C-alpha positions as CSV (number, residue, x, y, z in Angstrom):
1,X,0.0,0.0,0.0
2,X,1.4,3.4,-0.9
3,X,2.0,5.8,1.9
4,X,-0.1,8.4,0.2
5,X,-3.1,6.1,0.1
6,X,-2.7,5.1,3.7
7,X,-2.5,8.7,4.8
8,X,-5.6,9.7,2.8
9,X,-7.6,6.8,4.2
10,X,-6.5,7.5,7.8
11,X,-7.3,11.2,7.3
12,X,-10.8,10.4,5.9
13,X,-11.4,7.9,8.8
14,X,-10.3,10.5,11.4
15,X,-12.5,13.2,9.8
16,X,-15.4,10.8,9.9
17,X,-14.9,10.1,13.6
18,X,-14.8,13.9,14.3
19,X,-18.0,14.4,12.4
20,X,-19.6,11.5,14.2
21,X,-18.6,12.8,17.7
22,X,-19.6,16.4,16.9
23,X,-22.9,15.3,15.4
24,X,-23.6,13.2,18.5
25,X,-22.6,16.0,20.9
26,X,-24.8,18.7,19.2
27,X,-27.7,16.3,18.4
28,X,-27.2,16.5,14.6
29,X,-28.2,13.1,13.4
30,X,-27.3,13.9,9.8
31,X,-23.7,14.9,10.7
32,X,-23.3,11.8,12.9
33,X,-24.4,9.6,10.0
34,X,-22.2,11.4,7.5
35,X,-19.3,10.7,9.8
36,X,-20.1,7.1,10.0
37,X,-20.3,6.8,6.2
38,X,-17.0,8.5,5.9
39,X,-15.4,6.0,8.3
40,X,-16.9,3.1,6.4
41,X,-15.7,4.5,3.1
42,X,-12.2,4.9,4.4
43,X,-12.2,1.4,5.8
44,X,-13.4,-0.1,2.5
45,X,-10.7,1.8,0.6
46,X,-8.1,0.6,3.1
47,X,-9.3,-3.0,2.6
48,X,-9.1,-2.6,-1.2
49,X,-5.5,-1.4,-1.0
50,X,-4.6,-4.4,1.1
51,X,-6.1,-6.7,-1.4
52,X,-4.2,-5.0,-4.2
53,X,-1.0,-5.4,-2.2
54,X,-1.7,-9.1,-1.7
55,X,-1.8,-9.7,-5.4
56,X,1.1,-7.4,-6.1
57,X,3.6,-10.0,-4.8
């Protein structure tokens, strides 16, 4: 996995976590759900990168 992809995925996951926490704290359900979606998206991208790495041997 390239370092750039890993940094982008981690950044997206952290942004999603912040949105989820802030949304939960202020009672904004849409922001909380958006944060959860961002986290899931980042996790899927990370998994895809790992699969590509496995076949890159």
